[in-house]
C-alpha positions as CSV (number, residue, x, y, z in Angstrom):
1,N,16.9,-249.3,96.6
2,T,13.4,-248.3,96.7
3,T,14.3,-244.7,95.4
4,S,16.2,-246.0,92.5
5,Q,13.8,-248.9,91.4
6,G,10.9,-245.9,91.4
7,I,12.9,-243.7,88.8
8,V,13.3,-246.6,86.6
9,E,10.0,-247.6,87.1
10,D,8.7,-244.0,86.2
11,H,10.6,-243.9,83.3
12,N,9.5,-247.2,81.8
13,H,6.1,-246.2,81.9
14,Q,6.5,-242.7,80.6
15,P,5.4,-242.5,76.9
16,P,8.0,-241.4,74.3
17,K,8.3,-237.3,74.1
18,G,10.9,-236.8,71.5
19,S,10.3,-236.5,67.9
20,P,9.0,-239.0,65.2
21,C,12.8,-240.0,64.9
22,V,12.7,-241.2,68.7
23,S,9.1,-242.7,68.5
24,S,9.8,-244.7,65.4
25,S,13.0,-246.2,66.3
26,G,13.6,-245.8,70.0
27,H,14.2,-249.6,70.7
28,S,14.4,-251.0,67.1
29,S,17.2,-253.2,66.1
30,K,16.4,-251.3,62.6
31,T,17.7,-248.2,63.6
32,S,19.6,-247.3,60.4
33,Q,16.6,-248.4,58.4
34,D,14.1,-246.5,60.3
35,N,16.2,-243.6,60.1
36,K,16.3,-243.5,56.4
37,Q,12.4,-243.8,56.1
38,N,12.0,-241.1,58.1
39,H,14.5,-238.9,56.9
40,C,16.2,-238.6,60.0
41,S,20.2,-238.4,60.7
42,V,21.6,-240.0,63.6
43,Q,22.7,-236.6,64.8
44,E,19.1,-235.5,64.7
45,M,17.8,-238.7,66.4
46,A,20.6,-238.4,69.2
47,D,19.5,-234.4,69.7
48,S,15.9,-235.8,70.3
49,Y,16.8,-238.4,72.6
50,F,19.3,-235.9,74.6
51,K,16.1,-233.5,74.6
52,E,14.2,-236.5,75.8
53,L,16.6,-236.9,78.5
54,A,16.6,-233.3,79.5
55,E,12.7,-232.8,79.7
56,R,12.3,-235.6,82.3
57,G,15.3,-234.4,84.7
58,L,17.7,-237.5,83.8
59,V,20.1,-234.9,82.9
60,Q,20.4,-231.2,84.1
61,R,21.8,-227.7,83.0
62,E,24.0,-226.3,85.2
63,N,23.6,-222.8,86.2
64,K,26.2,-220.7,84.6
65,T,27.2,-222.8,81.9
66,K,25.5,-224.5,79.0
67,R,26.7,-227.7,80.0
68,Y,24.6,-230.5,81.3
69,K,25.4,-233.1,84.0
70,M,23.7,-236.6,85.2
71,H,21.4,-236.2,87.8
72,E,23.1,-237.5,90.9
73,Q,20.3,-240.6,91.5
74,V,20.5,-241.3,88.1
75,R,24.1,-242.0,88.3
76,K,23.9,-244.0,90.9
77,I,21.6,-245.8,89.1
78,A,24.0,-246.0,86.2
79,E,26.8,-247.2,88.5
80,S,25.2,-249.9,89.8
81,L,24.0,-251.2,86.6
82,T,27.2,-251.1,85.3
83,E,29.5,-251.9,88.4
84,N,31.9,-254.4,86.4
85,E,32.1,-252.4,83.1
86,V,32.5,-248.7,83.8
87,C,35.2,-246.9,86.0
88,A,35.4,-243.0,86.8
89,G,37.3,-243.3,89.8
90,D,40.7,-242.7,91.3
91,P,43.5,-243.7,89.5
92,K,45.4,-245.5,92.5
93,Y,42.7,-248.1,92.2
94,V,43.6,-249.1,88.6
95,A,44.9,-252.6,89.6
96,T,42.1,-253.6,91.3
97,L,39.8,-253.0,88.0
98,P,38.6,-256.1,86.3
99,A,40.0,-257.0,83.1
100,S,36.5,-257.2,81.9
101,L,36.0,-253.4,82.0
102,Y,34.7,-251.3,79.2
103,R,35.0,-247.9,79.9
104,L,37.6,-246.1,81.8
105,S,37.6,-242.5,82.8
106,F,40.3,-240.3,84.2
107,L,39.4,-236.9,83.7
108,N,41.6,-234.1,85.1
109,K,43.4,-236.6,87.7
110,G,46.8,-234.9,87.4
111,L,48.1,-237.8,85.6
112,T,51.7,-237.4,84.3
113,T,51.9,-241.0,82.8
114,I,49.2,-243.9,82.2
115,P,49.3,-246.3,85.3
116,E,51.0,-249.5,83.7
117,D,47.9,-251.5,84.8
118,V,45.7,-250.0,82.4
119,G,47.7,-252.0,79.5
120,R,46.2,-255.2,80.7
121,L,42.6,-253.8,80.2
122,K,42.0,-255.3,76.9
123,S,38.4,-255.4,76.8
124,L,38.6,-251.4,76.9
125,K,36.3,-249.8,74.2
126,T,36.3,-246.4,75.9
127,L,39.5,-244.5,77.5
128,L,39.2,-240.6,78.5
129,L,42.1,-239.3,79.7
130,S,41.5,-235.3,79.1
131,G,43.1,-233.0,81.1
132,N,46.0,-234.8,82.5
133,S,49.8,-234.1,81.7
134,L,50.5,-237.2,79.7
135,G,53.8,-237.6,77.9
136,E,55.1,-238.9,74.4
137,T,55.0,-242.4,75.2
138,D,51.7,-242.8,76.5
139,M,49.7,-242.6,73.6
140,D,52.2,-245.5,72.2
141,T,51.4,-248.0,75.0
142,I,47.7,-247.1,74.4
143,C,48.2,-247.8,70.7
144,K,50.1,-251.2,71.3
145,N,48.0,-252.5,74.2
146,L,44.3,-251.3,73.6
147,E,43.3,-252.3,70.4
148,L,39.4,-252.6,70.5
149,L,39.3,-248.9,71.3
150,R,36.1,-247.0,70.1
151,V,36.7,-243.8,72.0
152,L,39.8,-242.2,72.6
153,D,40.2,-238.7,74.5
154,L,43.4,-237.3,74.7
155,S,42.2,-233.6,74.4
156,D,44.0,-231.3,76.8
157,T,47.1,-233.4,77.4
158,E,50.8,-232.4,77.0
159,I,51.0,-235.1,73.9
160,Q,53.2,-233.7,70.9
161,S,53.5,-236.3,68.5
162,V,50.9,-239.2,67.3
163,P,52.7,-242.5,66.6
164,K,52.7,-244.8,63.9
165,T,50.9,-247.5,66.0
166,L,47.7,-245.2,66.1
167,G,47.0,-247.4,62.8
168,N,46.5,-250.3,65.3
169,L,43.4,-249.2,66.6
170,V,41.3,-250.3,63.6
171,Y,38.0,-250.1,65.6
172,L,38.3,-246.4,66.9
173,R,35.4,-244.4,65.8
174,H,36.1,-241.3,68.2
175,L,39.5,-239.5,68.5
176,N,40.0,-236.4,70.3
177,L,43.5,-234.6,70.4
178,S,42.0,-230.9,70.8
179,R,44.4,-228.3,72.5
180,T,47.5,-230.8,72.4
181,R,50.7,-229.9,71.3
182,I,50.9,-232.3,68.5
183,R,52.9,-231.2,65.3
184,A,51.7,-233.8,62.6
185,L,49.1,-236.6,62.4
186,H,51.0,-239.6,61.3
187,E,49.8,-241.3,58.0
188,S,48.6,-244.2,59.6
189,I,45.5,-242.6,60.6
190,G,44.3,-243.6,57.2
191,R,43.6,-247.0,58.5
192,L,41.0,-246.0,60.9
193,R,38.4,-246.8,58.5
194,R,35.7,-246.9,61.1
195,L,36.8,-243.4,62.5
196,R,33.8,-240.8,62.7
197,F,35.1,-238.0,65.1
198,L,38.2,-236.4,64.8
199,G,39.0,-233.6,67.1
200,L,42.0,-231.1,66.3
201,R,40.5,-227.9,67.7
202,E,43.4,-225.5,68.7
203,C,46.4,-227.8,68.1
204,E,48.4,-224.4,67.5
205,H,51.4,-226.5,66.3
206,L,49.6,-228.5,63.5
207,T,50.3,-227.2,59.9
208,S,49.2,-230.0,57.8
209,L,46.6,-232.8,57.4
210,P,47.9,-235.9,56.4
211,K,47.0,-236.8,52.8
212,S,45.6,-240.3,54.2
213,I,42.8,-238.6,55.9
214,Q,41.3,-238.8,52.4
215,K,40.7,-242.8,53.2
216,L,38.5,-242.1,56.2
217,L,35.1,-242.4,54.4
218,K,33.1,-242.6,57.3
219,L,34.3,-239.6,59.0
220,E,31.3,-237.3,60.0
221,Y,33.0,-235.0,62.5
222,L,36.3,-232.7,61.4
223,D,37.2,-230.1,63.5
224,F,40.7,-228.4,62.9
225,R,39.6,-224.6,63.7
226,D,42.2,-222.4,65.3
227,T,45.3,-224.6,64.3
228,G,48.3,-223.5,62.3
229,I,47.4,-225.5,59.3
230,T,48.2,-223.4,56.3
231,K,49.3,-226.5,53.9
232,S,46.7,-227.9,51.6
233,T,45.1,-231.2,51.8
234,R,42.2,-232.4,49.6
235,L,39.0,-233.1,51.6
236,H,36.7,-233.9,48.5
237,N,36.4,-237.6,49.2
238,L,34.9,-237.1,53.0
239,R,31.5,-237.2,51.4
240,H,29.7,-237.8,54.7
241,L,30.8,-235.0,57.1
242,T,28.0,-233.3,59.0
243,L,30.4,-230.7,60.8
244,L,33.4,-229.2,59.3
245,H,35.3,-226.5,61.4
246,G,38.5,-224.9,60.1
247,F,38.3,-225.0,56.3
248,V,40.3,-222.6,55.0
249,V,39.3,-221.1,51.8
250,G,42.2,-220.5,48.9
251,S,44.0,-221.8,46.7
252,M,46.1,-225.1,46.1
253,S,49.0,-222.8,44.9
254,S,49.1,-220.8,47.7
255,Y,47.4,-222.1,50.9
256,G,44.1,-223.5,52.0
257,L,41.6,-225.7,50.4
258,L,39.6,-225.4,47.4
259,L,36.2,-224.3,48.0
260,E,35.2,-227.0,45.3
261,D,35.9,-229.7,48.0
262,L,32.8,-228.9,49.9
263,Q,30.9,-230.1,46.7
264,N,29.9,-233.9,47.6
265,M,29.6,-232.9,51.2
266,S,25.6,-233.1,50.8
267,D,25.1,-234.3,54.5
268,L,26.8,-230.8,56.0
269,S,25.0,-229.3,58.6
270,D,27.8,-227.2,60.5
271,L,30.6,-225.4,58.5
272,Q,33.0,-223.1,60.0
273,I,35.0,-221.1,57.1
274,D,38.2,-219.3,57.5
275,I,39.3,-216.6,54.8
276,R,43.0,-215.9,55.3
277,K,43.5,-214.7,51.5
278,I,40.9,-212.7,49.4
279,V,40.9,-215.5,46.5
280,D,39.2,-214.6,43.3
281,R,40.9,-217.3,41.0
282,N,38.2,-219.7,39.5
283,I,36.0,-218.6,42.4
284,E,32.8,-218.3,40.3
285,R,33.5,-221.7,38.4
286,D,34.3,-223.5,42.1
287,G,32.1,-221.4,44.3
288,I,28.9,-220.5,42.7
289,G,26.1,-221.8,44.7
290,M,28.0,-224.6,46.5
291,L,26.7,-223.4,50.0
292,K,23.2,-222.8,48.4
293,E,22.5,-226.4,47.5
294,K,23.3,-227.6,51.1
295,G,19.7,-228.6,52.1
296,N,21.3,-229.9,55.5
297,L,23.1,-226.6,56.5
298,R,22.0,-225.2,59.8
299,N,25.0,-223.4,61.1
300,L,27.5,-221.1,59.3
301,E,30.3,-219.3,60.4
302,I,32.4,-217.1,58.0
303,R,35.8,-215.6,59.6
304,C,38.3,-213.4,57.7
305,C,41.0,-214.7,59.8
306,T,44.0,-212.3,58.4
307,V,42.6,-210.1,56.0
308,N,43.6,-206.7,57.5
309,S,41.4,-203.6,56.6
310,E,44.3,-201.3,56.8
311,N,46.2,-203.4,54.1
312,L,43.6,-203.5,51.7
313,S,43.9,-202.4,48.3
314,A,41.5,-200.2,46.4
315,G,39.9,-203.4,44.8
316,D,39.8,-205.5,47.6
317,P,36.3,-204.7,49.3
318,D,34.7,-205.4,45.9
319,R,36.6,-208.7,45.4
320,L,35.6,-209.8,49.0
321,K,32.2,-208.7,48.6
322,T,32.0,-211.0,45.2
323,M,33.7,-213.7,47.5
324,F,31.0,-213.5,50.0
325,T,28.2,-213.3,47.5
326,Q,29.5,-216.9,46.2
327,L,29.2,-218.0,49.6
328,H,25.5,-217.7,49.6
329,P,23.9,-220.3,52.2
330,P,20.5,-222.2,52.1
331,Q,17.3,-220.7,53.2
332,C,17.5,-223.6,55.7
333,L,20.2,-221.9,57.4
334,V,19.3,-220.9,61.6
335,S,22.5,-220.1,62.8
336,L,25.0,-217.5,60.8
337,K,28.1,-215.6,62.4
338,I,30.1,-213.3,60.1
339,D,33.5,-212.4,61.8
340,G,35.7,-209.7,60.3
341,Y,34.3,-208.9,57.2
342,H,35.8,-205.7,55.4
343,G,33.7,-205.4,52.5
344,T,32.0,-201.9,52.6
345,V,28.5,-203.1,51.9
346,Y,27.1,-206.6,53.2
347,P,26.3,-209.3,50.5
348,E,22.9,-208.8,49.2
349,W,21.6,-212.7,50.5
350,L,21.7,-211.1,54.3
351,C,17.8,-210.4,54.3
352,F,14.5,-212.1,55.4
353,S,13.5,-213.2,51.6
354,E,17.1,-215.4,51.5
355,L,17.0,-216.6,55.2
356,P,13.4,-216.9,56.3
357,N,14.5,-219.6,58.7
358,L,17.7,-217.8,60.7
359,Q,17.1,-217.6,64.4
360,H,20.6,-216.9,65.5
361,L,22.9,-214.0,64.0
362,S,26.4,-212.6,65.0
363,L,28.0,-209.4,63.0
364,E,31.6,-209.2,64.6
365,N,34.4,-206.9,63.8
366,C,33.3,-205.6,60.5
367,K,35.4,-202.5,60.3
368,S,34.3,-201.0,56.7
369,C,30.8,-201.1,56.9
370,G,28.9,-197.9,57.8
371,G,25.5,-199.2,57.6
372,L,23.6,-202.7,58.8
373,P,22.2,-205.1,56.2
374,P,18.1,-205.3,56.5
375,I,18.1,-207.8,59.1
376,W,15.1,-206.1,61.1
377,H,12.4,-208.4,59.8
378,L,14.0,-211.5,59.9
379,Q,11.0,-213.2,61.7
380,K,12.2,-216.1,63.4
381,L,15.3,-214.5,64.8
382,K,15.9,-214.9,68.3
383,F,19.5,-213.9,69.1
384,L,21.4,-210.7,67.7
385,R,24.7,-209.5,68.5
386,I,26.6,-206.7,66.8
387,A,30.1,-206.2,68.1
388,N,32.8,-203.9,66.9
389,L,31.5,-202.6,63.5
390,S,34.1,-199.4,64.0
391,K,32.0,-197.4,61.3
392,L,28.6,-197.3,62.2
393,R,27.1,-194.4,63.4
394,T,23.8,-194.7,63.2
395,I,20.9,-197.9,63.7
396,D,18.1,-197.1,61.7
397,M,15.4,-199.5,62.1
398,Q,13.6,-198.9,58.6
399,P,10.3,-199.7,60.1
400,T,7.5,-200.5,57.4
401,A,3.5,-201.0,58.2
402,E,3.7,-204.5,57.1
403,M,6.1,-206.1,59.0
404,P,7.5,-205.3,62.9
405,S,11.3,-205.1,63.7
406,F,12.6,-208.2,65.4
407,P,9.3,-209.6,66.3
408,N,10.7,-212.8,68.1
409,V,14.1,-211.5,69.0
410,E,14.8,-212.8,72.6
411,E,18.5,-211.6,73.4
412,L,19.8,-208.6,71.4
413,E,23.6,-207.4,72.3
414,I,25.2,-204.4,71.2
415,E,29.2,-204.3,71.7
416,G,32.3,-202.0,70.9
417,M,30.4,-199.4,68.7
418,E,32.9,-196.8,69.0
419,D,31.0,-194.2,66.9
420,L,27.3,-195.4,67.3
421,E,25.9,-191.8,68.4
422,N,21.8,-192.5,67.2
423,W,19.3,-195.4,67.2
424,S,15.9,-194.9,65.9
425,D,12.9,-195.8,67.7
426,F,10.8,-199.0,68.2
427,R,7.1,-198.9,67.6
428,A,4.4,-201.1,69.3
429,G,4.7,-204.6,67.9
430,D,8.5,-204.5,67.7
431,L,10.5,-206.4,69.8
432,L,7.7,-208.4,71.9
433,H,9.6,-211.2,72.9
434,L,12.9,-209.3,74.2
435,R,14.0,-210.9,77.3
436,K,17.7,-209.6,77.2
437,L,19.0,-206.3,76.1
438,A,23.0,-205.5,76.3
439,L,24.8,-202.4,75.5
440,R,28.4,-202.3,75.8
441,R,31.0,-199.9,75.3
442,C,29.1,-197.6,73.0
443,P,30.7,-194.3,74.6
444,K,28.9,-192.0,72.1
445,L,25.5,-192.8,72.2
446,K,23.3,-190.1,73.1
447,R,20.3,-192.3,74.5
448,L,18.7,-195.5,74.4
449,P,15.8,-196.1,71.3
450,G,12.3,-194.9,72.5
451,G,9.5,-197.3,72.6
452,L,11.4,-199.9,74.8
453,E,7.9,-199.5,76.9
454,H,6.5,-202.0,74.5
455,C,8.7,-204.8,75.5
456,K,6.5,-206.6,78.2
457,T,8.8,-209.9,78.9
458,M,12.2,-208.1,79.5
459,S,14.1,-209.8,82.3
460,K,17.4,-208.1,82.3
461,M,19.3,-205.0,80.8
462,E,22.9,-204.3,80.8
463,L,24.4,-201.0,80.0
464,I,27.8,-200.7,80.4
465,H,30.3,-197.6,79.2
466,A,27.4,-196.0,77.4
467,G,29.0,-192.9,78.0
468,L,26.3,-190.2,77.1
469,V,23.1,-191.7,78.1
470,Q,21.7,-189.2,80.5
471,V,18.1,-190.5,81.5
472,L,16.5,-194.3,81.6
473,E,12.8,-194.1,81.9
474,K,10.1,-196.2,81.4
475,I,11.2,-199.7,80.8
476,P,9.7,-202.7,81.7
477,V,12.6,-204.5,83.0
478,Q,13.0,-206.8,86.4
479,E,17.0,-206.8,86.2
480,L,19.0,-203.6,85.8
481,L,22.8,-203.1,85.4
482,V,24.5,-199.7,84.9
483,E,28.2,-199.5,84.8
484,A,31.0,-196.6,84.1
485,M,28.2,-194.3,82.8
486,P,29.5,-190.7,83.9
487,S,26.7,-188.8,82.5
488,L,23.6,-191.0,83.7
489,R,21.5,-188.3,86.1
490,E,18.0,-190.3,86.3
491,V,16.5,-193.9,86.7
492,S,13.0,-193.5,86.8
493,N,9.4,-195.4,85.9
494,L,10.6,-198.8,86.1
495,P,7.7,-200.2,87.7
496,I,8.8,-203.9,87.4
497,M,12.6,-203.5,88.7
498,K,13.4,-205.9,91.5
499,V,17.5,-205.7,91.0
500,F,19.4,-202.8,90.4
501,T,23.4,-203.2,90.4
502,V,25.0,-199.9,90.3
503,I,28.9,-199.6,89.6
504,S,30.8,-196.3,88.5
505,C,27.8,-194.1,88.1
506,P,28.8,-191.1,89.8
507,N,26.6,-188.6,89.0
508,L,23.4,-190.8,89.4
509,E,21.0,-188.4,91.5
510,T,17.4,-189.6,91.0
511,V,16.2,-192.8,91.3
512,S,12.3,-193.0,91.4
513,G,9.2,-194.9,90.6
514,V,10.9,-198.2,91.0
515,N,7.9,-199.5,93.5
516,S,8.7,-203.3,93.0
517,L,12.9,-202.7,93.9
518,Q,14.2,-205.3,96.3
519,H,17.6,-205.8,95.7
520,I,20.5,-203.3,95.3
521,H,24.3,-204.3,94.4
522,M,26.7,-201.2,94.6
523,E,30.4,-200.7,94.5
524,D,31.1,-197.2,96.2
525,E,31.3,-197.6,99.8
526,Q,30.0,-194.0,100.2
527,L,26.0,-194.6,99.8
528,P,24.3,-192.2,97.4
529,K,21.5,-190.0,98.8
530,W,18.7,-191.6,96.6
531,L,19.2,-194.9,98.3
532,G,17.6,-193.6,101.9
533,Q,14.0,-193.3,99.9
534,H,14.3,-197.0,99.3
535,F,15.4,-198.5,102.8
536,S,12.2,-199.3,104.0
537,R,11.4,-201.5,100.6
538,I,14.5,-203.3,99.8
539,E,15.5,-206.4,101.1
540,T,19.3,-206.7,100.6
541,L,22.0,-204.3,99.9
542,D,25.2,-205.4,98.6
543,I,28.4,-203.1,99.3
544,L,31.7,-204.5,97.6
545,G,30.6,-207.8,98.5
546,K,29.1,-207.0,101.8
547,K,25.8,-208.2,101.7
548,T,23.1,-206.3,104.5
549,T,19.7,-207.5,104.9
550,A,16.9,-205.3,105.7
551,C,16.5,-206.5,109.5
552,E,20.3,-205.2,109.7
553,M,19.5,-201.9,108.0
């Protein structure tokens, strides 16, 4: 139709907006060669293409999730252009599908078995069946009949075993078995020499990887985090991995994988490590500089899964710190998460001079640390989450005249700090770009840090179970949520606040200096006295989900 033609014409006449990767190799038949010349990985090029699609509105982000979906009009255009090649419809019409079909998608359709007619689609290259209750024989049917498949997604199904016939799918590049009930992968997977993506995430019954996985030399994505894997399988031949999740650090004599298996993975950009046992045998020989040399590493998560602080012997915290010292990441790192660290002091590399490009930092469940590392001056940091540091009593910003604290942080989350009592003040120049502050389950915190009035861009603040805070004042925030704060008495001088949510704050008596207030959300049906002075200003009052407009009041 005319609208579709207009969208296509408009897209064709727009100049490329992406990185040099896109502009140099956008429609070239020498894509791989161009990538090498421009030092651009396939992942980086794909990210650039996706960014351009988002900028042009061809894919749109959903409000409540981080997922994107195709614009409805664009979807119609795509369907019209691929009418006899792609099907994402109702399974009951599968008998009418042309034998030349390339792509078939039946996601979350309630299927308990694969329709028989799928087996005749010999040209099928992509089959997406995620979210269906498929049984044992279904995967065997696929492997015997659809040997040209390149993409197979059976995630979130009831499949319990992988048949020997999996080796028939020699053209397969993408295999996703995440969140299935499989207990083992057949050794025939070693025949899938073109495989680039293998998803095994949250396969809780999977206890080992097959030895033949070493033959998948083109594998780039391997995710087996949150599985039951404890038996060792060497991965040192997988030199082209860019993402590796679920890597268990240990020794071959017990369980886990040797850290030296990472040695040849020079393309690694996303790594998640599970430490299930404190290991110091050969740690210096195997581990020193192992990650620091990874010039492409951007995302790193280190998780101490079953290292329990209550069961640590006297020397274990020091051994754990030594182990973390050997996991020194490179300066190009962008995102870091440390979960369950039980050393008494954080590794020395967690600072601005060693991680100058860090943008995302999360420190969680570190039960033995009584202080924080010197992270205040991480110049590029945009997101910071600190959660469940049970021994931390004071957050000391350690200000210096030369460098402001958190100059580019946009989101700051503090949660589960049961003993946190004090938080030192911010100064002018600190937190200049803060958009969201969340403070949850800090029952002993006496007051918020001073200096929040210097934050000029804060759109939202959440205070939940901050039990001893009595006064909130002089905070330039547009949306404020307070919940379960029995000591809160006063909210004042919040001149740009437009939305105010109050839940279980029985002693809140004064709300003043909120001249921009438009919307109030409350849980209690009994209206507080301070509400009356704002009736003439607010547009909506929402009580227990019963919304009232200004006209009705």
